[in-house]
N, C-alpha and C positions, 0 to 999 in steps of 0.2 A: 479488442484482444483484452482489454484491462479486465473486463467482467469475467473472460474465460481464465486468467489469471489468478485472479483472488477469489473467485466463486467457485467451489469445489462441483455444489451440484448442478451449476452450469455448466461447468466442465462435463459432468456426466451426460447432461441432455443431449451436449453439442455432440460428443462422442458417438450416443446413441442414436441420434438423428441423422449422424454421417454414417452411420454403421447401415442402416437403411437404405440411403442413398449413393454409396459406395459401387464402383465398380469392381476395381482389385484390391486395392490397399486402404486403412483406413489410416489417413496420416494421425488424427489425433491421439489412438492408441501407441503409433510409434512412437509420437514424442513422449509418451507416459512410460514406455515399456525399455526404450532405449538408452540406459542410464546417462550419456554423455548429455542428449537433447533433453533430457529431464532436469539434469541440472542447469544448462543453459537457461531454461525453462524458469527455474528457480532464481536466477541471478536475473533474468528480465523481471520479473515479478519484483524483487528486492529493490532494483532499480527505480521501477515506476511507482512503488509506494513510495520509496524515502523522497522523489521528487514530487508526489503530490504532498507530503508533509512538509517538504520545505516552502512549496507554493502556499500553501495552507498558513505557516508561521509569518510567511512576507506578508499576505493579507492582512491577517491578524493583527502585525506589528503596525501597519500600515493604516488599519483602522482604528487604534488604539491612539494613534499619532495625528492622526486628522484633524483634531482640532486645536493642535499646538503649533504655534509659530516659530518658537524657538526652542529646540530641545537640546541640552548640552548631554556630551559624551555619557557623564553618569546618568543623566535619566535613561539613556538611549540603553546604555548597559544594562539598567533595572528593567525598563520593560521587556527587553531581550529575554534574561534571565525566568522575569513571571510567564512570557510565552512558552519557554522551555517548560517550567514545571506545571502548565496547563495540558502541554502535549504530553508530559510524561503520565499524569492522572489521566488524561484520556485514554492513553493509550494502557495502561494498568486496569482500567474498568474495562476493556476487552479482552482480557486474558480469561482462560477458563482454570477454576481453583484445582491443584492437584490434590485428589484423596490422597491420603497418606492410610496406610493400614497399620 
């Protein structure tokens, strides 16, 4: 389901394949064409992506702090801010540049 939500090419392939084997109704087409289903899927996609983002953030913080015995609040806040900046930079790299005419 994650790949279906996050990969447009995979979503089209799944819909096309299902179109071949369906009996009466193509469920994948319905999910895309009925506005409230499409919005529910978009919301679910956002939740899945944000959950993965929080999980990766937590793993990275744990990895950075794994060799530290005692970490005070100031150090922990610094690590959290550092990881937030890394996540922001990672997100910015995935954006497609907007052409200005």
